[in-house]
Every structure is written in C-alpha cells, then in structure tokens.
Residue, then its C-alpha position, 0 to 999 in steps of 0.5 A: m525539495i523533492v516532487g513525489v508522484d502516487i500513481g493509483g487507478t483512481h487518481f494520479r497525484m503529486a506533491l511538492l515536499n521538503e526533506d522533512g516530508e512537509i507537503l507544500r503544494h498538492e494537485r491530483v487528476e483522475t487516472k481515467t482521464i490521462e492519456d500519457p502519463l509523461q505529459t501529465l507529469r510535466a503539466m503537474k510539475a509545472t503547476i506545483d513547483v512554479d520555480s523548479k526548485a526540486d532536483l528529485v521525482v519519485v514516482g510511486v507505481p502499483g506494481v513490481v520495480d526493477y530497482i537497477a534498471g529504474n523500470l516496471v517489470f509487472a504492472p496488472n492494474i495500470d494502462q499497459r501502455w504506460v509500463k514501458l513509458l514509466d521508466v526512470d529513463h523517460i521520466k528524467t528526459s521528460l522532467g529534466v530532473d533526477a527520478l526514481l521509480v519505487n513500488d507504491a507499497d515500498v514508498a508508503a512504508i517509507g513515509e510511514f517509517f520516517f514520517g509517520a506510525g513508525r517514526g522511532l522504530t528500528s524495523m516496520a512492515y507496512v500493509t495496505v488493506s484496501t482495494g488490494v493489499g499491499v506490503g513494505v517492510i523496512l529493516e534497520g532503517r532500510l527498505l527490504r528489497g532486492r533488484l526487485s521489489n518484493l513481498e507481494l503478499g497480495h499475490s501470494y496463496i493461502p487456504s481460506i480458514n472459513s466458509l463463508g462464500v468461500d471454497p475452504d479446500s481452494l486455494s485463494s489469493v490473500e487479495d481474493l480473501a482479505s482485501g476490500t474487494a474481497l469483502a464487498k465479494r463477500a457480502s454479495a455472496v451472502g446476499l447483503d446489498m451494501d458498500n464496504e463503508l457501510l458494512l463496517k458500520q453495521a459489523s460493530v453488532e457483534g453476532s451479526q452477519e456483517f460482524e461474521l463477514l469481517d472476522a471472516l475477512s480477519q481471520d484470512l489476513s491474519v494468516a498472512l500477516a503471521n506468514l509475513c512476521w515469520m519471514t521477516s521476524v519483523q514485530e511491528l506492524v503498520l495498517g493502512g488503506g481504506i478498510a484498516l483506516n475506517s474499522s477500528l474493530l477489523v484491528t481488534l480482530v486481526r490482534s486476537h487472531l494473529q496472536l494464536i498464531a504468530p511467532k511466540y519469539l516476537k511480541i506483534s504489535i499492530q498500529i493504524a497507520t497515520l498519514g493516510d492516503d497521503a503516506g505515498l507522497i510523503g515517502a518520497a522526502a525519505a526514498k533515497r535514504a531508504l534506498i541506499 
C-alpha cells in the first residue's frame, strides 16, 4: 500500500492506493485551514490508513524539489513557513514510514503515464493548464529530471504573438499568457465580466470575443508547447488541468497552431488527460518506478 499526497493552493488531499494505482480511501481538507502540514499529514494518514498498511508516502508539492536532498528549493505558492517542514526527513519522522517528495506536475505526469492517457506509450509530456502551467516529462519510462525537478515551462518567457491586452513587444511568462489566471485577465482587459467556466462555454461561437480570447491563449500555449517538443523531442502530449479538461475547443485550436511551428521530424499527438484531479495522487503508486 502507498499513501499519495497532493498539496495544492486550494486543497490538501491524501489517498490510500494499491500498486495498481487504485484509490482505496480518500480525504481532503481546505489548505487555508491548515496551520501545521505535518500534523495534518499525521491526522489524515490515521484516517485513511487505519491498519498502517502503507510503507511509503509520496508527497506532491507545487515547487522545485531537490530529489537528492529530499527538500523544497522554491515554492512561491504555498505558505513559506511550510517550505522547511515539507522535506523527506521531517515527513519520515512524523509518519514513521519511508517518504518521497515529488514536484506536483512530475507526479501527475507519472500518474497519467502509468495509469491514464499515457498508458502504453514509451515517452510523454504532461502539461497542466490551470491556475498556472506545469509540465512533467517521461522519457523511456523514467521521469526527466536532474538533482532538481526541471521543465518549469510556466515560468519561462515567450513574446506574446497577439495584442489582446498584452504588449506584443514585451516578454511575459507562459503563465502570464496561457494559464487560467491569464485567461481571466484577458477577459477583464476587454471588459468581459465572466468567470472562465462561462467564457469557455461561450467561446464555442466562432468569431465571438470569447473565441478570440481563447484562440489568443491557444496560440501562446502552442509556442510554449512547440519549444517543449524542440527541447525534449517528445511527440506525445497529454493536456490536463481545469482549462484543458473543460475546453475541447482549446485542444482543437492548439493542435492547429502547433502543427505550424512544432518540429517537422516529430508526429505530434495531443490527448486529454484521463485521471483529472487525481493524477497527482494516483502517480504516487508508480513514483518509485519512474524516479529510478
């Protein structure tokens, strides 16, 4: 048995899994209610692993992980007091079992590769388009990494290729241009008072302002994905996260734009992630295999 943990800005989630990635029990609490993450880990594990059958806890965190030292190097989107607490030594001591600390996009990529949309592939890039943009790449069955987790695509910089509320001569990060947060800002900049869920629904009308906003975002996302393909030679892309999962149109637009700028020696394929929000939890079941 394995315990998977997904620490996000909204929810702190934990699941008990078997080695086949099947979730046996699941708990979650709101992140904003947590004072001590280690205490919360202990309480949640006691609830879902009543008989103490799990011998490994895999914790997915939204930040740069030092895989050798087993600690967080950079995690701007969580309480900074947690950064020193969420390391392998503290987790092992607190829970009394072996532990792994894994970047959240990396462990979600592992989940999709072994148990989701990437099952049967040899290599794959998982890209989550949600509040931010995260990436995990599997090459020949193993997670692409060095000492540190890498491929922070969302924080890389590209010039915007459109002029909808963004200065085309300035450099913006991929998250500034192609995340759910970016989509909301684009809508606000042109006077649209609606959330992303409604915008994505209304974007189905070609030529509408909502369609143009989504198309602009898809163009910028395609530039980032093309760069990713050029750097890794991965041709199988799996898109997850709230924006991608709730907009088949986004995927259609990305396919169209990407084929113009992606490496011609690759046959790019884009699939939708199948594990949804559970990808990071389920990936815990195969984390050791992918990190060897």
